[in-house]
Phi, psi and omega in degrees: 000132183263161177218160182244146177226134173243118178265132180273127186267192004282172177296175008288149185272329175094032174215160176243151184244146171226161178091194183132164182303323182291344177256002185054037179224146176293151176293128187224145174285115184262337181203144176236127181284124180303137178081359183277175176299321178295321181293332181275358178256193180273001182302140176229146176302134179096347180294144180272135178270110183273322180209148176240120184049043176082359181259123182300138184264001184308321184255007182279137170281170179301315182295320178298317179295315180300314180294323178296318179292316180295330182280350177291117186275307184249309178244144174242117181255122180240138170252126186232165175230131181299139179292145176275347179274144175292140179273133179299138182284318182252142178262000178261145180286145177294154180299140180272121178264086185227137178288342181267140177292146178261123179280129187310318182286353178260357179294146175286142180293142175261139184249000000 
């Protein structure tokens, strides 16, 4: 089931996008900046972007979607679909219980 959000501009809107036709992945909200316009709306990390300003995103590349969002001058209207995957509660990695020291450049990136 989809839902719509209208963010009042101007940008920055406060979210990051991943995916696109060129990545063979649906456009998805990958990050929401705390305290941003996106954070104050119903947007959730992992939600699928179905349409940007009424234009379906099925055939959009990442760059096309990015440009469409950047070109929104005052209001940004998004149609989204809640992710079926559970969203991680914590963004910090659990402590590693390892007898070996972890070298900083070998740590896995935390998202």
